[in-house]
C-alpha positions as CSV (number, residue, x, y, z in Angstrom):
1,M,79.7,60.7,201.2
2,R,83.4,61.0,200.4
3,Q,82.9,64.5,199.0
4,W,82.1,65.7,202.5
5,I,85.2,64.3,204.1
6,P,87.4,67.4,203.4
7,N,84.7,69.7,204.6
8,L,84.3,67.7,207.8
9,V,88.1,68.0,208.4
10,T,87.9,71.8,207.7
11,A,84.8,72.3,209.9
12,S,86.6,70.4,212.8
13,R,89.3,73.2,212.6
14,G,86.7,75.9,213.1
15,A,85.0,73.9,215.9
16,A,88.3,73.6,217.7
17,G,88.5,77.4,218.2
18,P,85.9,77.7,221.0
19,V,87.2,74.5,222.6
20,V,90.7,75.9,222.7
21,A,89.4,79.0,224.3
22,W,87.4,77.0,226.9
23,L,90.4,74.9,227.7
24,V,92.6,77.9,228.3
25,L,89.9,79.5,230.5
26,R,89.8,76.3,232.5
27,G,93.6,76.2,233.0
28,H,94.2,73.3,230.7
29,D,96.9,75.0,228.8
30,E,98.8,72.0,227.5
31,A,95.6,70.4,226.2
32,A,94.6,73.7,224.5
33,F,98.0,74.0,222.9
34,A,97.9,70.4,221.6
35,L,94.4,70.9,220.2
36,F,95.4,74.1,218.5
37,I,98.4,72.4,216.9
38,A,96.3,69.5,215.8
39,A,93.6,71.9,214.4
40,I,96.2,73.9,212.5
41,L,97.6,70.7,210.9
42,T,94.2,70.0,209.4
43,D,94.8,73.1,207.3
44,L,97.6,71.2,205.6
45,V,95.6,68.1,204.8
46,D,92.0,69.2,204.0
47,G,92.9,70.6,200.6
48,A,95.1,67.5,199.8
49,I,92.2,65.2,200.8
50,A,89.8,67.2,198.6
51,R,92.1,67.0,195.6
52,A,92.9,63.3,196.2
53,L,89.2,62.4,196.4
54,Q,88.3,64.9,193.6
55,A,85.9,66.4,196.1
56,E,86.7,70.1,195.8
57,S,83.6,72.2,196.4
58,R,82.3,75.7,196.7
59,A,81.3,75.0,200.3
60,G,85.0,74.1,201.0
61,Q,86.1,77.3,199.4
62,W,84.2,79.5,201.9
63,L,84.4,77.0,204.8
64,D,88.3,76.9,204.8
65,P,88.9,80.6,205.5
66,L,85.9,80.7,207.9
67,S,87.3,77.9,209.9
68,D,90.8,79.5,210.0
69,K,89.3,82.7,211.3
70,L,87.2,81.0,213.9
71,L,90.2,79.0,215.3
72,T,92.6,81.9,215.3
73,G,90.1,84.5,216.4
74,C,89.0,82.5,219.4
75,T,92.6,81.8,220.3
76,W,93.7,85.4,220.1
77,A,90.7,86.6,222.0
78,V,91.4,84.2,224.9
79,L,95.1,84.9,224.9
80,W,94.2,88.6,225.4
81,W,91.5,87.8,228.0
82,V,93.9,85.8,230.2
83,G,96.7,88.3,229.8
84,W,99.1,86.3,227.6
85,A,98.8,88.7,224.6
86,P,98.7,92.5,224.7
87,G,95.5,94.0,223.5
88,W,97.1,95.8,220.6
89,L,98.4,92.6,219.2
90,A,95.2,90.6,219.7
91,G,93.3,93.4,218.2
92,L,95.6,93.6,215.2
93,M,95.4,89.9,214.7
94,L,91.6,89.9,215.0
């Protein structure tokens, strides 16, 4: 079971992306920001947890960048949608 802990942490980062977007669209900006920061911080710890538990995996190697892109992609898209980021910047970041 412990070999899945880092992957669960990583997957939670990706799952936070749509939730951040939903929160922004509902006007819960502070909650969206707090969730985004918490999710970004998981990027600092998932690899450390994997190394500490000797639970590095191939799944983790593809899940990590996928989760990063899901979180940031949803965030940039919603920032453009609500007018907080110009289209050229959101497009460039996506």
